[in-house]
C-alpha positions as CSV (number, residue, x, y, z in Angstrom):
1,M,16.4,34.3,-24.7
2,L,17.4,31.0,-23.2
3,T,13.6,29.7,-22.0
4,E,12.3,30.0,-25.8
5,S,15.5,28.6,-27.3
6,F,15.2,25.5,-25.2
7,L,12.1,24.7,-25.7
8,D,12.5,25.7,-29.8
9,Y,15.3,22.5,-29.1
10,L,12.4,20.5,-27.4
11,R,10.1,20.7,-30.5
12,F,12.9,20.7,-33.4
13,E,15.4,18.5,-32.4
14,R,13.3,16.1,-29.6
15,N,10.2,16.2,-31.3
16,Y,8.0,16.5,-28.2
17,S,4.5,17.3,-28.5
18,D,3.0,21.0,-28.0
19,K,1.1,19.9,-24.9
20,T,4.4,19.1,-23.3
21,I,6.1,22.1,-24.5
22,V,3.7,24.2,-22.9
23,E,4.3,22.1,-19.4
24,Y,8.5,23.0,-19.6
25,G,7.6,26.4,-20.6
26,R,5.1,27.0,-17.8
27,D,7.0,25.2,-14.8
28,I,10.2,27.3,-16.1
29,A,8.3,30.3,-16.1
30,Q,6.8,29.3,-12.6
31,F,10.6,29.5,-11.2
32,R,11.5,32.6,-12.6
33,N,8.4,34.3,-11.6
34,F,8.9,32.9,-7.9
35,L,12.6,34.5,-8.1
36,Q,11.5,38.2,-9.2
37,E,9.1,37.8,-6.3
38,G,11.8,37.0,-4.0
39,G,13.6,40.4,-5.2
40,S,15.5,38.9,-8.4
41,E,15.4,41.5,-11.6
42,E,15.5,39.3,-13.7
43,F,16.3,35.8,-14.5
44,V,19.7,34.7,-15.1
45,P,20.2,31.0,-14.8
46,A,24.0,30.9,-13.7
47,D,23.4,32.9,-10.7
48,V,20.4,30.1,-9.8
49,T,21.8,28.4,-6.4
50,A,20.3,25.2,-5.1
51,E,19.6,26.8,-1.7
52,M,17.1,29.2,-4.4
53,I,15.5,25.6,-5.6
54,R,15.1,24.5,-2.3
55,E,13.4,27.8,-1.4
56,W,10.9,27.3,-4.5
57,I,10.2,23.2,-3.4
58,I,9.3,24.2,-0.3
59,S,6.8,27.4,-1.6
60,L,5.0,24.7,-4.0
61,M,4.5,22.1,-1.2
62,D,3.2,25.2,1.5
63,G,0.6,26.4,-1.6
64,G,-0.5,22.7,-1.5
65,C,0.9,21.6,-4.6
66,A,1.4,17.4,-4.5
67,A,4.8,15.1,-4.1
68,S,4.1,14.2,-8.1
69,S,3.7,17.7,-9.4
70,V,6.8,19.4,-7.7
71,N,9.2,16.7,-9.1
72,R,7.3,17.0,-12.6
73,K,8.0,20.9,-11.9
74,L,11.8,19.5,-11.1
75,S,12.4,17.6,-14.3
76,S,11.1,20.5,-16.7
77,L,14.0,22.8,-14.6
78,R,16.8,19.5,-14.6
79,S,16.3,19.5,-18.4
80,F,16.4,23.3,-19.1
81,Y,19.9,23.0,-16.7
82,K,21.0,20.3,-18.9
83,Y,20.3,22.0,-22.2
84,L,22.7,25.1,-20.8
85,L,25.2,23.2,-19.5
86,K,25.4,21.1,-23.0
87,R,25.9,24.9,-24.7
88,G,28.2,26.2,-22.1
89,E,25.6,29.0,-20.9
90,V,26.0,27.9,-17.0
91,A,29.2,26.5,-15.5
92,K,27.0,24.0,-13.1
93,D,24.2,22.0,-12.5
94,P,22.0,23.9,-9.3
95,L,19.8,20.8,-9.3
96,R,22.8,17.6,-8.9
97,K,22.5,17.5,-5.3
98,I,18.6,18.6,-5.3
99,T,16.1,16.0,-4.1
100,G,12.4,15.9,-4.7
101,P,9.4,15.2,-2.4
102,K,9.1,11.6,-1.7
103,K,5.5,10.9,-2.7
104,K,3.1,9.8,0.1
105,K,2.5,5.9,0.0
106,P,-1.0,5.5,0.6
107,L,-2.3,4.0,3.9
108,P,-3.9,0.5,4.1
109,A,-7.0,-0.5,3.2
110,F,-8.4,-2.3,6.4
111,V,-12.4,-3.4,8.0
112,K,-13.1,-1.9,11.0
113,E,-14.0,-4.3,13.8
114,N,-17.3,-3.7,13.9
115,E,-17.6,-4.8,9.9
116,M,-15.7,-7.6,10.6
117,D,-18.0,-8.7,13.9
118,R,-21.0,-8.3,11.6
119,L,-19.6,-10.6,8.6
120,L,-18.8,-13.5,11.4
121,D,-21.4,-13.5,13.4
122,E,-24.5,-12.9,11.3
123,T,-23.7,-12.9,8.1
124,D,-24.9,-17.0,6.4
125,F,-22.2,-18.3,4.7
126,G,-24.3,-20.9,3.0
127,E,-24.7,-25.1,4.0
128,G,-22.3,-27.6,3.7
129,F,-18.8,-27.7,2.6
130,V,-18.7,-24.9,0.6
131,G,-19.8,-22.3,3.4
132,C,-18.2,-24.0,6.0
133,R,-15.0,-23.7,4.0
134,D,-15.6,-20.0,2.7
135,R,-16.4,-18.4,6.5
136,L,-12.9,-20.3,7.5
137,I,-11.3,-19.0,4.7
138,I,-12.1,-15.4,6.2
139,E,-11.7,-16.1,9.4
140,T,-8.1,-17.4,9.0
141,F,-6.5,-14.4,7.0
142,Y,-8.3,-11.9,9.8
143,A,-7.1,-14.4,12.9
144,T,-3.6,-14.8,11.6
145,G,-3.0,-12.3,8.9
146,V,-1.2,-14.6,6.3
147,R,-0.4,-13.9,2.7
148,L,-3.0,-15.6,0.2
149,S,0.0,-17.6,-1.0
150,E,0.0,-18.2,2.4
151,L,-3.2,-19.6,3.1
152,I,-3.3,-21.7,-0.2
153,G,0.4,-23.2,0.5
154,L,-1.1,-24.4,3.8
155,N,-0.7,-28.6,4.1
156,D,-2.5,-30.9,6.5
157,G,0.5,-31.2,8.4
158,D,0.9,-27.3,9.0
159,V,-2.1,-27.0,10.7
160,D,-0.9,-28.2,14.6
161,M,-4.5,-28.4,16.4
162,S,-3.0,-29.7,19.6
163,S,-0.5,-26.9,19.6
164,S,-3.1,-24.5,18.0
165,Q,-0.6,-23.0,15.5
166,L,0.1,-22.9,12.0
167,K,3.2,-23.9,10.1
168,V,3.5,-20.7,7.3
169,T,6.4,-21.2,4.5
170,G,6.3,-17.2,3.8
171,K,8.2,-15.0,0.9
172,R,12.0,-16.9,0.2
173,N,10.5,-19.8,1.7
174,K,11.0,-18.6,5.2
175,Q,9.0,-20.5,8.1
176,R,7.0,-19.2,11.1
177,L,4.8,-19.7,13.4
178,I,1.3,-18.5,14.0
179,P,-0.6,-19.6,17.1
180,F,-4.5,-19.1,16.8
181,G,-7.6,-19.0,19.3
182,D,-10.3,-21.7,20.3
183,E,-13.2,-19.9,17.9
184,L,-10.5,-20.1,14.9
185,K,-10.0,-23.7,16.2
186,Q,-13.0,-24.9,16.4
187,T,-14.3,-23.7,13.0
188,M,-11.0,-25.4,11.7
189,L,-12.0,-28.8,13.6
190,E,-16.1,-28.2,12.2
191,Y,-14.5,-27.7,8.4
192,V,-11.7,-30.9,8.3
193,N,-14.9,-33.1,9.5
194,I,-16.8,-31.8,6.5
195,R,-14.2,-31.9,3.9
196,N,-12.9,-35.6,5.3
197,E,-17.0,-36.9,4.6
198,Q,-17.8,-35.2,1.7
199,T,-14.3,-34.5,-0.4
200,P,-12.1,-36.8,-1.9
201,R,-8.3,-36.8,-0.8
202,T,-6.4,-35.9,-3.6
203,S,-3.9,-33.7,-2.2
204,D,-2.4,-32.9,1.3
205,A,-3.8,-29.2,1.0
206,F,-6.0,-28.0,4.0
207,F,-7.8,-25.8,2.0
208,V,-9.2,-27.6,-1.0
209,K,-12.2,-27.3,-3.5
210,E,-15.1,-29.6,-3.7
211,D,-13.0,-31.8,-5.9
212,G,-10.3,-32.6,-3.1
213,G,-7.5,-30.5,-5.2
214,R,-5.7,-27.1,-4.0
215,L,-7.0,-24.8,-3.9
216,Y,-5.7,-21.1,-6.3
217,K,-5.1,-17.6,-6.1
218,S,-8.4,-16.6,-8.0
219,L,-11.3,-18.4,-6.9
220,V,-10.2,-17.6,-2.9
221,Y,-9.8,-13.9,-4.2
222,N,-13.4,-14.2,-4.8
223,I,-14.3,-15.7,-2.4
224,V,-13.1,-13.2,-0.2
225,K,-14.0,-10.2,-2.3
226,R,-17.8,-11.4,-2.9
227,N,-17.9,-11.9,1.7
228,L,-16.5,-8.3,2.4
229,S,-18.8,-7.2,-0.2
230,K,-21.7,-8.2,2.5
231,V,-20.5,-5.5,5.1
232,V,-18.5,-2.5,2.8
233,T,-18.5,-0.6,0.3
234,Q,-14.9,0.2,0.2
235,K,-12.8,-0.4,-3.1
236,K,-10.4,-2.7,-2.1
237,R,-12.0,-6.3,-1.0
238,G,-8.8,-8.7,-1.6
239,P,-7.4,-11.5,0.7
240,H,-4.4,-8.4,1.7
241,V,-7.5,-5.5,2.9
242,L,-7.9,-9.1,5.9
243,R,-4.1,-9.3,6.2
244,H,-3.7,-5.7,6.8
245,T,-7.3,-5.4,9.7
246,F,-5.5,-8.2,11.0
247,A,-2.1,-6.0,11.4
248,T,-4.8,-3.0,12.3
249,T,-7.0,-4.5,14.8
250,M,-3.5,-6.4,16.9
251,L,-1.9,-2.5,17.3
252,N,-5.6,-0.8,18.3
253,H,-5.7,-3.6,21.1
254,E,-2.2,-2.6,22.3
255,A,-0.2,-5.7,20.7
256,E,3.9,-4.7,20.3
257,L,5.1,-4.1,17.1
258,G,8.1,-5.9,16.9
259,A,5.8,-9.0,17.4
260,V,3.3,-8.1,15.1
261,K,6.3,-7.7,12.7
262,E,7.3,-11.1,13.4
263,L,3.6,-12.7,13.4
264,L,3.3,-11.1,9.5
265,G,6.5,-12.2,8.5
266,H,7.9,-9.2,7.4
267,S,11.8,-8.6,7.4
268,S,12.1,-5.3,8.5
269,L,10.5,-3.1,10.9
270,A,10.1,-0.2,8.9
271,T,7.0,-2.1,6.8
272,T,5.3,-3.1,9.8
273,E,5.3,0.4,11.2
274,I,2.8,1.9,8.4
275,Y,0.2,0.2,10.3
276,T,0.8,2.6,13.1
277,H,-0.2,5.4,11.0
278,T,-3.2,3.6,10.0
279,T,-4.4,2.9,13.8
280,F,-3.3,6.9,14.0
281,E,-5.5,8.2,11.3
282,E,-8.5,6.5,12.6
283,L,-7.7,7.7,16.3
284,K,-7.9,11.0,14.9
285,K,-11.0,10.3,13.1
286,V,-13.0,8.5,16.5
287,Y,-11.1,12.3,18.2
288,K,-13.1,14.6,15.8
289,Q,-15.9,12.8,16.0
290,A,-15.7,13.0,19.7
291,H,-14.5,16.1,21.0
292,P,-17.1,19.5,21.3
293,R,-13.9,21.2,20.0
294,A,-12.3,19.1,17.5
């Protein structure tokens, strides 16, 4: 039988592992069973059409099979038909124009508003320069949505207190202006006063270490992770989570999608749209908790 000769080819000529060969055989057998359940008396590879394969994909997805598993099964079938073409057993490959299902992208992790309120309003960040700086770092990420590299790259000249805006240099050296509110402005003024009193001016950086040097990524990452751990238990607790939190909060409060795109510095609206899925998922949770017939 063709299936057995294909599996022998994998074992003796391609040196595939026994486990892989078993999986290939199982996938092909599953496809053969699907065709027979649909009315085919026997499995004739040359008679298989692209439509049959698409129907199989749909049945797998309807049965709860993950996109990654479906694509693996399709890979087994593709290898089988390449082998049959090479041997002249079939004249064409029915999978030539078949595209597998796309993997579902995980939704971006974010912190809920009440958790951010608890962190900024009730948490003790410590006294002096370090405590003031660490609080400002958290507040800046949350209030502006800047990237980690953008925050580290801020210089004093990029922070315009009179106009309440940041000049940020993002990916591909593209610059954008981000407004900020009075609360963040007040924290910034307090930080600058303490910084200028307690640290030497060894760089133009806005955010600095105790020796006056510019911050580095791992230091900021640990500052954010340590402080977010005080209010959340989720696995992801880095600076990018606060960027996600900014975007999600803005959309939850009815900000226009295009405006959020510009604030985040996204080149495509499609990148920003993933946050609409996040807000909808949160909306579904609220609905299920609140509606008596949910």
